[in-house]
C-alpha positions in Angstrom: 204.5 27.4 234.7 201.6 25.1 234.1 199.9 27.6 231.9 203.1 28.1 229.9 203.4 24.4 229.4 199.8 24.3 228.2 200.4 27.1 225.7 203.6 25.3 224.5 201.7 22.1 224.0 198.9 23.8 222.0 201.5 25.6 219.8 203.3 22.3 219.2 200.1 20.9 217.8 198.8 23.8 215.8 202.1 25.2 214.5 202.8 22.3 212.0 199.2 22.6 210.7 199.5 26.4 210.3 202.9 26.0 208.6 201.5 23.4 206.1 198.6 25.8 205.4 201.0 28.7 204.7 203.1 26.4 202.4 200.0 25.3 200.5 199.4 29.0 199.7 203.0 29.7 198.8 204.3 30.4 195.3 207.8 31.7 195.7 210.2 30.7 198.5 213.8 31.7 197.7 216.7 30.8 200.1 217.2 32.1 202.8 213.8 33.6 203.3 212.0 32.2 206.4 208.5 32.1 204.7 207.3 32.2 201.1 207.4 35.7 199.7 204.0 35.4 198.0 200.8 33.7 199.0 197.8 33.0 196.8 195.0 30.5 196.3 196.5 29.4 193.0 197.7 26.1 194.5 194.2 25.3 195.8 192.8 26.1 192.4 195.0 23.2 191.2 192.5 20.9 192.9 189.8 21.8 190.4 192.0 21.0 187.4 191.3 17.7 185.7 195.0 16.9 185.3 195.8 17.3 189.0 193.6 14.3 190.1 194.1 15.3 193.7 190.4 15.3 194.5 190.0 11.9 192.8 192.9 10.7 194.8 191.4 12.0 198.0 188.1 10.3 197.5 189.8 7.1 196.4 191.9 7.0 199.6 188.8 7.8 201.6 186.8 5.0 200.0 189.7 2.5 200.6 190.1 3.5 204.2 186.4 3.4 205.0 186.0 -0.1 203.4 189.1 -1.5 205.1 188.0 -0.1 208.5 184.4 -1.3 208.1 185.4 -4.9 207.1 188.2 -5.0 209.6 186.0 -3.8 212.5 183.2 -6.3 211.7 185.5 -9.3 211.3 187.8 -8.3 214.2 184.7 -8.1 216.5 183.7 -11.7 215.7 187.3 -13.0 215.7 188.3 -11.3 219.0 185.3 -12.9 220.7 186.3 -16.4 219.7 189.9 -15.7 220.7 188.9 -14.3 224.0 186.9 -17.4 224.8 189.6 -19.9 223.6 191.9 -21.6 226.0 194.7 -20.7 223.5 194.0 -17.0 223.9 197.5 -15.9 224.6 199.0 -18.0 221.8 196.4 -16.7 219.3 197.0 -13.1 220.4 200.7 -13.6 219.9 199.9 -14.4 216.2 198.1 -11.1 215.9 201.4 -9.2 216.5 203.4 -11.1 213.8 202.5 -8.6 210.9 204.2 -5.9 213.0 207.5 -7.7 213.4 208.4 -6.7 209.9 208.1 -3.2 208.4 205.3 -2.7 205.9 207.8 -2.4 203.0 209.5 -5.8 203.8 206.0 -7.4 204.4 204.9 -6.1 201.0 208.1 -7.4 199.3 207.5 -10.9 200.8 203.8 -10.9 199.7 204.2 -9.2 196.3 204.8 -12.5 194.4 201.5 -13.9 195.6 199.7 -10.8 194.6 201.2 -10.9 191.1 200.3 -14.6 190.8 196.7 -13.8 191.9 196.5 -11.0 189.3 195.7 -8.3 191.9 199.0 -6.4 191.9 198.7 -2.9 190.7 194.9 -2.5 191.3 192.6 -1.3 194.1 191.6 -4.8 195.1 195.2 -5.7 195.8 195.8 -2.6 197.8 192.6 -3.3 199.8 193.8 -6.9 200.6 197.3 -5.7 201.5 196.0 -3.1 203.9 193.7 -5.6 205.4 196.7 -7.8 206.4 197.9 -5.1 208.8 194.6 -3.5 209.8 192.8 -6.8 210.7 195.3 -8.0 213.4 195.3 -4.5 214.8 191.5 -4.5 215.1 191.7 -7.9 216.9 194.2 -6.4 219.3 192.0 -3.4 220.0 188.8 -5.4 220.6 190.3 -8.3 222.5 190.1 -6.6 225.9 186.4 -5.8 225.3 185.6 -9.5 225.8 186.1 -9.6 229.6 184.3 -11.4 232.4 181.8 -8.6 232.7 180.8 -8.8 229.0 180.5 -12.5 229.2 178.3 -12.3 232.3 176.0 -9.8 230.6 175.8 -12.0 227.6 174.9 -15.1 229.7 172.4 -13.1 231.7 170.6 -12.1 228.5 170.4 -15.7 227.3 169.1 -16.7 230.8 166.3 -14.2 230.4 165.2 -15.9 227.2 167.0 -13.9 224.5 168.1 -15.7 221.3 171.6 -15.4 220.0 170.5 -12.7 217.5 168.6 -10.8 220.1 171.6 -10.9 222.5 173.9 -9.7 219.7 171.5 -6.9 218.5 170.1 -5.7 221.8 172.9 -6.3 224.2 176.3 -6.7 222.7 176.1 -4.1 220.0 174.9 -1.3 222.4 177.5 -2.0 225.0 180.3 -2.4 222.4 179.5 0.8 220.5 182.4 2.8 221.8 184.8 -0.1 221.3 183.6 -0.6 217.7 184.0 3.1 217.0 187.5 3.1 218.4 188.4 0.1 216.3 186.9 1.7 213.2 188.8 5.0 213.8 192.1 3.4 214.5 192.0 1.0 211.6 190.8 3.8 209.3 194.0 5.7 210.3 196.2 2.7 209.7 194.8 2.4 206.2 194.7 6.2 205.6 198.4 6.8 206.4 199.7 3.5 205.0 202.5 3.9 202.4 204.8 0.9 202.2 202.3 -1.8 201.3 200.2 0.5 199.2 203.2 1.8 197.2 204.7 -1.7 196.5 201.5 -3.6 195.9 199.9 -0.7 194.0 203.1 -0.5 191.9 202.4 3.2 191.2 199.1 2.5 189.5 197.0 3.0 192.7 197.8 6.6 193.8 196.5 7.1 197.3 196.9 10.5 199.0 199.8 9.3 201.0 201.6 8.1 197.9 200.9 11.4 196.2 202.4 13.4 199.1 205.6 11.4 198.8 205.6 11.8 195.0 205.4 15.6 195.4 208.2 15.5 198.0 210.4 13.4 195.6 209.7 16.0 192.9 210.8 18.8 195.3 207.4 20.4 194.8 206.9 21.5 198.4 203.9 23.6 197.8 201.8 20.8 196.2 203.2 18.5 198.9 201.9 20.8 201.5 198.5 21.1 199.7 198.2 17.3 199.6 199.3 17.1 203.3 196.5 19.5 204.2 194.0 17.1 202.6 195.8 14.2 204.3 195.3 15.6 207.8 191.7 16.6 207.3 190.0 13.2 208.0 192.1 12.5 211.1 191.2 15.9 212.5 187.5 15.2 212.0 187.8 11.8 213.6 189.6 13.4 216.6 186.7 15.9 217.0 184.1 13.1 216.7 186.0 11.1 219.3 186.2 14.0 221.7 182.7 15.2 221.1 180.8 11.9 221.3 182.8 8.9 222.4 185.0 10.4 225.1 182.0 12.5 226.4 179.8 9.4 226.6 182.5 7.4 228.5 182.9 10.4 230.9 179.1 10.5 231.6 179.1 6.7 232.2 
């Protein structure tokens, strides 16, 4: 029974991926056939065509997500420390959840006027700022628990032994926070990578991230190109899962 459940669990994970891959190779899928009648690499050759812009979209999305995750992780690390040491910690943490009270589409609609007024609606800088609004609080929430009594005691011990603030930060805090920082980076990267509502409204169709392109293909009823774009969309998360399993989780297990 246990083995059967394990197999079922594995199939539930890999079946959607395999199905997307088959669809990305499909060329003809008439009703009521269960699978496409012909498979070829023609759809994937579409990536190399200049008019497809799928590869450019992929690298644009990758650049946006890496930048958002990097800035968010760095600022959230500093902010979460000050919040954790504040006597208003609970109230400040409550503020971090406010962006998630509204859906991203409603949040984008309320902020869009200010983006237009600032002249950053419809460009990459506006999308970066919009995604930062939801990634930054999430980063603070993730890193808030890192600043516990044990971390504070280690930091105070380092200063007692004569370390300066910079030495304590570089030689003590950064090494012990490596896993927490990587977790924050991975999670905020995924928030940015899969973000659609804010990106679509603030980008007003001019900033075509990979998530936006997937929905565009779906709206056009182009299931084969939508599957192709979806295969590209799930590639970075799969790599991050492997890195997390191979390095972060393994390190925590040893410790």
